[in-house]
C-alpha positions as CSV (number, residue, x, y, z in Angstrom):
1,M,-4.1,-14.4,-4.9
2,S,-0.3,-13.0,-4.1
3,A,3.2,-11.1,-4.6
4,T,3.4,-12.5,-8.2
5,D,0.3,-12.3,-9.8
6,P,0.7,-9.3,-11.6
7,D,-3.4,-9.0,-11.7
8,T,-2.8,-8.4,-7.5
9,W,-0.5,-6.0,-8.1
10,W,-1.6,-1.5,-7.3
11,T,0.9,1.0,-8.4
12,A,0.9,4.3,-5.4
13,Q,-2.0,5.6,-7.1
14,Q,-4.0,2.5,-6.5
15,C,-3.1,2.4,-3.0
16,A,-4.2,5.8,-1.6
17,D,-7.6,5.7,-4.1
18,Y,-8.3,2.7,-2.3
19,I,-7.4,3.5,1.3
20,D,-9.1,7.5,0.2
21,V,-6.2,9.6,1.4
22,K,-4.1,11.8,-1.2
23,L,-1.0,10.4,-3.4
24,R,1.3,12.4,-0.8
25,T,0.2,10.7,2.7
26,W,-0.1,7.2,1.0
27,H,4.0,8.2,0.0
28,A,5.0,9.5,3.7
29,Y,3.0,5.8,5.5
30,V,5.5,4.4,3.1
31,N,8.3,7.1,3.7
32,R,8.1,7.1,7.5
33,P,6.6,3.6,8.6
34,T,5.2,4.2,12.2
35,A,6.5,1.0,15.1
36,T,3.6,-0.3,15.5
37,N,1.5,-0.1,12.4
38,P,4.5,0.1,9.6
39,A,3.2,0.3,6.0
40,P,3.4,-2.2,3.5
41,K,6.6,-2.2,0.9
42,P,6.8,-2.7,-2.3
43,I,7.4,-6.0,-4.0
44,K,9.0,-4.5,-6.5
45,K,9.4,-2.1,-9.5
46,I,8.1,-2.1,-13.0
47,G,10.9,0.2,-14.2
48,S,11.1,3.2,-12.3
49,T,7.1,2.6,-10.7
50,P,7.6,1.0,-7.5
51,V,3.9,-1.3,-7.2
52,W,2.6,-3.2,-4.1
53,D,0.3,-6.2,-3.0
54,S,-2.9,-5.9,-2.9
55,D,-3.8,-7.9,-0.3
56,E,-1.0,-6.7,1.8
57,V,-2.5,-3.7,1.3
58,I,-5.8,-4.5,2.4
59,A,-4.7,-6.5,5.2
60,W,-2.3,-3.5,6.3
61,N,-5.2,-0.9,6.2
62,G,-7.6,-3.1,8.2
63,L,-4.9,-2.9,11.0
64,R,-4.3,0.3,11.3
65,T,-5.2,3.6,13.5
66,G,-7.6,4.6,11.9
67,G,-8.7,2.3,9.5
68,P,-9.9,0.6,7.8
69,I,-11.5,2.8,5.7
70,N,-13.0,0.3,2.9
């Protein structure tokens, strides 16, 4: 799977659900990334909805402080 495969794209809510945080917490991670562990950036927008590559989110969750949850 890759960033070019729409089946691997997640919305902010799907990202938040995967790492078991509230949606606003996910947005905080994305909007205020830490220098040592920046959250993945959206890969594109579909209309006005940003989407993330699920593989990047999964990898980031495995490396983040306090993670992984899943």
